Backbone as XML, in Angstrom:
<?xml version="1.0"?>
<chain id="A" units="angstrom">
  <residue number="1" name="MET">
    <atom name="N" x="0.677" y="-1.261" z="-0.269"/>
    <atom name="CA" x="-0.041" y="0.344" z="-0.096"/>
    <atom name="C" x="1.339" y="1.423" z="0.102"/>
  </residue>
  <residue number="2" name="LYS">
    <atom name="N" x="0.752" y="2.142" z="-0.590"/>
    <atom name="CA" x="1.533" y="3.244" z="-1.013"/>
    <atom name="C" x="0.801" y="4.505" z="-0.036"/>
  </residue>
  <residue number="3" name="ASP">
    <atom name="N" x="1.783" y="5.301" z="0.791"/>
    <atom name="CA" x="1.423" y="6.541" z="1.248"/>
    <atom name="C" x="0.746" y="7.733" z="0.550"/>
  </residue>
  <residue number="4" name="ILE">
    <atom name="N" x="0.123" y="8.067" z="1.116"/>
    <atom name="CA" x="-0.392" y="9.545" z="0.366"/>
    <atom name="C" x="1.047" y="10.723" z="0.404"/>
  </residue>
  <residue number="5" name="GLN">
    <atom name="N" x="0.886" y="11.115" z="-1.039"/>
    <atom name="CA" x="2.505" y="12.102" z="-0.750"/>
    <atom name="C" x="1.870" y="13.057" z="-1.841"/>
  </residue>
  <residue number="6" name="LEU">
    <atom name="N" x="2.880" y="14.279" z="-2.158"/>
    <atom name="CA" x="1.993" y="14.851" z="-3.576"/>
    <atom name="C" x="2.283" y="14.663" z="-4.431"/>
  </residue>
  <residue number="7" name="GLY">
    <atom name="N" x="1.344" y="14.969" z="-5.345"/>
    <atom name="CA" x="0.917" y="14.760" z="-6.120"/>
    <atom name="C" x="-0.180" y="13.279" z="-6.301"/>
  </residue>
  <residue number="8" name="SER">
    <atom name="N" x="-0.133" y="12.504" z="-5.116"/>
    <atom name="CA" x="-0.968" y="11.430" z="-4.875"/>
    <atom name="C" x="-2.555" y="11.758" z="-5.668"/>
  </residue>
  <residue number="9" name="LEU">
    <atom name="N" x="-3.113" y="11.273" z="-6.043"/>
    <atom name="CA" x="-4.600" y="11.353" z="-6.497"/>
    <atom name="C" x="-5.475" y="10.376" z="-5.845"/>
  </residue>
  <residue number="10" name="VAL">
    <atom name="N" x="-6.543" y="11.487" z="-4.842"/>
    <atom name="CA" x="-7.090" y="10.646" z="-3.291"/>
    <atom name="C" x="-8.769" y="11.770" z="-3.681"/>
  </residue>
  <residue number="11" name="ARG">
    <atom name="N" x="-8.966" y="10.599" z="-2.597"/>
    <atom name="CA" x="-10.719" y="11.412" z="-2.580"/>
    <atom name="C" x="-10.880" y="11.644" z="-1.025"/>
  </residue>
  <residue number="12" name="ILE">
    <atom name="N" x="-11.441" y="12.882" z="-1.104"/>
    <atom name="CA" x="-11.985" y="13.440" z="-0.001"/>
    <atom name="C" x="-12.852" y="12.633" z="1.151"/>
  </residue>
  <residue number="13" name="CYS">
    <atom name="N" x="-13.039" y="12.130" z="2.154"/>
    <atom name="CA" x="-14.146" y="11.485" z="3.231"/>
    <atom name="C" x="-14.897" y="12.671" z="3.971"/>
  </residue>
  <residue number="14" name="THR">
    <atom name="N" x="-16.196" y="12.829" z="3.118"/>
    <atom name="CA" x="-16.751" y="13.843" z="3.848"/>
    <atom name="C" x="-17.506" y="13.029" z="4.727"/>
  </residue>
  <residue number="15" name="PRO">
    <atom name="N" x="-18.251" y="13.739" z="6.054"/>
    <atom name="CA" x="-18.848" y="13.016" z="7.154"/>
    <atom name="C" x="-19.765" y="13.146" z="6.824"/>
  </residue>
  <residue number="16" name="LEU">
    <atom name="N" x="-21.068" y="12.033" z="7.209"/>
    <atom name="CA" x="-22.651" y="11.550" z="6.971"/>
    <atom name="C" x="-23.103" y="12.860" z="7.095"/>
  </residue>
  <residue number="17" name="GLU">
    <atom name="N" x="-23.124" y="13.171" z="7.822"/>
    <atom name="CA" x="-23.832" y="14.224" z="8.828"/>
    <atom name="C" x="-23.845" y="15.416" z="7.719"/>
  </residue>
  <residue number="18" name="ALA">
    <atom name="N" x="-23.138" y="15.592" z="6.560"/>
    <atom name="CA" x="-23.100" y="16.908" z="5.576"/>
    <atom name="C" x="-24.023" y="16.719" z="4.536"/>
  </residue>
  <residue number="19" name="GLY">
    <atom name="N" x="-24.705" y="15.436" z="4.627"/>
    <atom name="CA" x="-25.908" y="15.216" z="3.795"/>
    <atom name="C" x="-25.094" y="14.735" z="2.286"/>
  </residue>
  <residue number="20" name="ASP">
    <atom name="N" x="-25.831" y="15.068" z="1.251"/>
    <atom name="CA" x="-25.682" y="14.583" z="-0.180"/>
    <atom name="C" x="-24.491" y="14.505" z="-0.931"/>
  </residue>
  <residue number="21" name="VAL">
    <atom name="N" x="-23.562" y="14.876" z="-0.346"/>
    <atom name="CA" x="-22.139" y="15.568" z="-0.826"/>
    <atom name="C" x="-21.829" y="14.757" z="-2.198"/>
  </residue>
  <residue number="22" name="PRO">
    <atom name="N" x="-20.979" y="14.703" z="-3.170"/>
    <atom name="CA" x="-20.566" y="14.261" z="-3.982"/>
    <atom name="C" x="-19.139" y="13.823" z="-3.687"/>
  </residue>
  <residue number="23" name="GLU">
    <atom name="N" x="-18.778" y="12.772" z="-3.782"/>
    <atom name="CA" x="-17.427" y="12.836" z="-3.475"/>
    <atom name="C" x="-16.251" y="13.842" z="-4.425"/>
  </residue>
  <residue number="24" name="LEU">
    <atom name="N" x="-15.522" y="13.840" z="-3.556"/>
    <atom name="CA" x="-14.467" y="14.645" z="-4.204"/>
    <atom name="C" x="-12.982" y="14.317" z="-4.242"/>
  </residue>
  <residue number="25" name="HIS">
    <atom name="N" x="-12.598" y="14.358" z="-5.499"/>
    <atom name="CA" x="-11.349" y="13.548" z="-6.293"/>
    <atom name="C" x="-10.654" y="15.137" z="-6.402"/>
  </residue>
  <residue number="26" name="GLY">
    <atom name="N" x="-9.064" y="14.301" z="-6.222"/>
    <atom name="CA" x="-8.201" y="15.729" z="-6.944"/>
    <atom name="C" x="-6.566" y="14.964" z="-6.514"/>
  </residue>
  <residue number="27" name="LEU">
    <atom name="N" x="-6.012" y="16.380" z="-6.353"/>
    <atom name="CA" x="-4.633" y="15.995" z="-6.470"/>
    <atom name="C" x="-3.727" y="16.347" z="-5.188"/>
  </residue>
  <residue number="28" name="VAL">
    <atom name="N" x="-3.210" y="15.917" z="-4.447"/>
    <atom name="CA" x="-2.763" y="16.824" z="-3.700"/>
    <atom name="C" x="-1.703" y="17.372" z="-3.975"/>
  </residue>
  <residue number="29" name="ILE">
    <atom name="N" x="-1.343" y="19.060" z="-3.435"/>
    <atom name="CA" x="-0.616" y="19.922" z="-4.337"/>
    <atom name="C" x="0.415" y="20.481" z="-3.033"/>
  </residue>
  <residue number="30" name="GLU">
    <atom name="N" x="-0.253" y="20.106" z="-1.850"/>
    <atom name="CA" x="0.795" y="21.009" z="-0.608"/>
    <atom name="C" x="0.749" y="19.828" z="0.484"/>
  </residue>
  <residue number="31" name="MET">
    <atom name="N" x="1.904" y="19.650" z="1.302"/>
    <atom name="CA" x="1.488" y="19.199" z="2.856"/>
    <atom name="C" x="2.057" y="20.249" z="3.709"/>
  </residue>
  <residue number="32" name="THR">
    <atom name="N" x="1.605" y="20.294" z="4.865"/>
    <atom name="CA" x="2.125" y="21.326" z="6.145"/>
    <atom name="C" x="2.157" y="21.138" z="6.894"/>
  </residue>
  <residue number="33" name="PRO">
    <atom name="N" x="3.214" y="20.817" z="7.841"/>
    <atom name="CA" x="3.158" y="20.289" z="8.865"/>
    <atom name="C" x="2.368" y="20.844" z="10.199"/>
  </residue>
  <residue number="34" name="MET">
    <atom name="N" x="1.882" y="20.663" z="11.036"/>
    <atom name="CA" x="0.820" y="21.100" z="11.978"/>
    <atom name="C" x="2.050" y="21.789" z="12.846"/>
  </residue>
  <residue number="35" name="GLN">
    <atom name="N" x="1.868" y="22.562" z="13.610"/>
    <atom name="CA" x="3.072" y="23.322" z="14.395"/>
    <atom name="C" x="2.687" y="23.255" z="15.680"/>
  </residue>
  <residue number="36" name="HIS">
    <atom name="N" x="0.770" y="23.256" z="16.615"/>
    <atom name="CA" x="0.884" y="23.568" z="17.435"/>
    <atom name="C" x="0.949" y="22.092" z="18.394"/>
  </residue>
  <residue number="37" name="ASN">
    <atom name="N" x="1.496" y="22.279" z="19.195"/>
    <atom name="CA" x="1.750" y="21.408" z="20.510"/>
    <atom name="C" x="0.810" y="19.952" z="20.519"/>
  </residue>
  <residue number="38" name="LYS">
    <atom name="N" x="-0.408" y="20.366" z="20.413"/>
    <atom name="CA" x="-1.826" y="19.313" z="20.203"/>
    <atom name="C" x="-1.551" y="18.419" z="19.014"/>
  </residue>
  <residue number="39" name="ASN">
    <atom name="N" x="-1.182" y="19.483" z="17.701"/>
    <atom name="CA" x="-1.359" y="18.348" z="16.457"/>
    <atom name="C" x="0.002" y="18.377" z="16.255"/>
  </residue>
  <residue number="40" name="ILE">
    <atom name="N" x="1.190" y="17.909" z="16.227"/>
    <atom name="CA" x="2.045" y="17.760" z="16.206"/>
    <atom name="C" x="2.198" y="16.326" z="15.751"/>
  </residue>
  <residue number="41" name="GLY">
    <atom name="N" x="2.215" y="16.186" z="14.393"/>
    <atom name="CA" x="2.835" y="15.054" z="14.178"/>
    <atom name="C" x="1.321" y="14.812" z="12.596"/>
  </residue>
  <residue number="42" name="LYS">
    <atom name="N" x="0.519" y="15.511" z="12.402"/>
    <atom name="CA" x="-0.166" y="16.043" z="11.968"/>
    <atom name="C" x="-0.064" y="16.569" z="11.058"/>
  </residue>
  <residue number="43" name="HIS">
    <atom name="N" x="-0.852" y="16.681" z="9.449"/>
    <atom name="CA" x="-0.433" y="17.194" z="8.392"/>
    <atom name="C" x="-2.046" y="18.316" z="8.098"/>
  </residue>
  <residue number="44" name="LEU">
    <atom name="N" x="-1.751" y="19.078" z="7.651"/>
    <atom name="CA" x="-2.614" y="20.106" z="6.662"/>
    <atom name="C" x="-2.626" y="19.908" z="5.537"/>
  </residue>
  <residue number="45" name="ILE">
    <atom name="N" x="-3.749" y="19.784" z="4.947"/>
    <atom name="CA" x="-3.325" y="19.083" z="3.274"/>
    <atom name="C" x="-4.208" y="19.592" z="2.181"/>
  </residue>
  <residue number="46" name="LYS">
    <atom name="N" x="-4.030" y="20.639" z="0.889"/>
    <atom name="CA" x="-4.352" y="21.392" z="-0.150"/>
    <atom name="C" x="-4.263" y="20.287" z="-0.962"/>
  </residue>
  <residue number="47" name="VAL">
    <atom name="N" x="-5.928" y="20.322" z="-1.192"/>
    <atom name="CA" x="-5.912" y="18.899" z="-2.327"/>
    <atom name="C" x="-6.546" y="20.322" z="-3.523"/>
  </residue>
  <residue number="48" name="LEU">
    <atom name="N" x="-6.075" y="20.193" z="-4.707"/>
    <atom name="CA" x="-6.664" y="20.767" z="-5.763"/>
    <atom name="C" x="-7.590" y="19.518" z="-6.247"/>
  </residue>
  <residue number="49" name="LEU">
    <atom name="N" x="-8.696" y="20.307" z="-6.763"/>
    <atom name="CA" x="-10.153" y="19.657" z="-7.113"/>
    <atom name="C" x="-10.237" y="19.794" z="-8.976"/>
  </residue>
  <residue number="50" name="HIS">
    <atom name="N" x="-10.988" y="18.345" z="-9.317"/>
    <atom name="CA" x="-10.829" y="18.174" z="-10.849"/>
    <atom name="C" x="-11.627" y="19.735" z="-11.323"/>
  </residue>
  <residue number="51" name="ASP">
    <atom name="N" x="-11.685" y="20.444" z="-11.155"/>
    <atom name="CA" x="-12.715" y="21.706" z="-11.154"/>
    <atom name="C" x="-12.257" y="22.571" z="-11.250"/>
  </residue>
  <residue number="52" name="GLY">
    <atom name="N" x="-11.012" y="22.964" z="-10.073"/>
    <atom name="CA" x="-10.035" y="23.744" z="-9.829"/>
    <atom name="C" x="-9.781" y="24.466" z="-9.107"/>
  </residue>
  <residue number="53" name="SER">
    <atom name="N" x="-10.966" y="24.073" z="-8.577"/>
    <atom name="CA" x="-10.731" y="24.804" z="-6.882"/>
    <atom name="C" x="-10.207" y="24.152" z="-6.138"/>
  </residue>
  <residue number="54" name="GLU">
    <atom name="N" x="-9.652" y="24.486" z="-4.816"/>
    <atom name="CA" x="-8.954" y="23.925" z="-4.099"/>
    <atom name="C" x="-9.344" y="23.806" z="-2.354"/>
  </residue>
  <residue number="55" name="GLU">
    <atom name="N" x="-9.152" y="22.463" z="-1.684"/>
    <atom name="CA" x="-9.769" y="22.380" z="-0.239"/>
    <atom name="C" x="-8.660" y="22.023" z="0.519"/>
  </residue>
  <residue number="56" name="HIS">
    <atom name="N" x="-8.988" y="22.078" z="1.629"/>
    <atom name="CA" x="-8.000" y="21.803" z="2.704"/>
    <atom name="C" x="-8.465" y="20.950" z="3.754"/>
  </residue>
  <residue number="57" name="CYS">
    <atom name="N" x="-7.745" y="20.087" z="3.971"/>
    <atom name="CA" x="-8.356" y="18.776" z="4.893"/>
    <atom name="C" x="-7.271" y="18.291" z="5.769"/>
  </residue>
  <residue number="58" name="MET">
    <atom name="N" x="-7.072" y="17.631" z="6.307"/>
    <atom name="CA" x="-6.290" y="16.874" z="7.318"/>
    <atom name="C" x="-6.349" y="15.119" z="6.649"/>
  </residue>
  <residue number="59" name="LEU">
    <atom name="N" x="-4.747" y="15.206" z="6.711"/>
    <atom name="CA" x="-4.435" y="14.249" z="6.451"/>
    <atom name="C" x="-5.310" y="12.884" z="6.346"/>
  </residue>
  <residue number="60" name="THR">
    <atom name="N" x="-5.637" y="12.768" z="7.619"/>
    <atom name="CA" x="-6.768" y="11.551" z="7.982"/>
    <atom name="C" x="-7.898" y="11.695" z="7.642"/>
  </residue>
  <residue number="61" name="ASP">
    <atom name="N" x="-8.440" y="12.513" z="6.442"/>
    <atom name="CA" x="-9.669" y="12.726" z="6.069"/>
    <atom name="C" x="-9.356" y="12.393" z="4.667"/>
  </residue>
  <residue number="62" name="LEU">
    <atom name="N" x="-8.334" y="11.746" z="4.264"/>
    <atom name="CA" x="-7.995" y="10.828" z="3.103"/>
    <atom name="C" x="-8.207" y="9.990" z="3.036"/>
  </residue>
  <residue number="63" name="VAL">
    <atom name="N" x="-8.181" y="9.644" z="0.972"/>
    <atom name="CA" x="-8.132" y="8.178" z="0.866"/>
    <atom name="C" x="-7.790" y="7.859" z="0.032"/>
  </residue>
  <residue number="64" name="LEU">
    <atom name="N" x="-6.480" y="7.195" z="-0.535"/>
    <atom name="CA" x="-6.043" y="7.146" z="-1.872"/>
    <atom name="C" x="-6.496" y="6.214" z="-3.072"/>
  </residue>
  <residue number="65" name="VAL">
    <atom name="N" x="-6.690" y="7.010" z="-3.990"/>
    <atom name="CA" x="-7.460" y="6.428" z="-5.166"/>
    <atom name="C" x="-6.671" y="5.438" z="-5.956"/>
  </residue>
  <residue number="66" name="ASN">
    <atom name="N" x="-6.709" y="4.453" z="-6.542"/>
    <atom name="CA" x="-6.017" y="3.791" z="-7.310"/>
    <atom name="C" x="-5.950" y="3.730" z="-8.753"/>
  </residue>
</chain>
């Protein structure tokens, strides 16, 4: 199994309570390590979606697309 890295094609997992949101797919274009003490070891990810927009999320919100 590959790890998510820059350039990876990913799917953003949205919470079920968000309603009927279509699955969002895109490319990882930025990975920023979190600096706050309680978030050390976590990463904020910027994903370029297919429509050209950008979405920010946590690494744990992403699933690698094969």
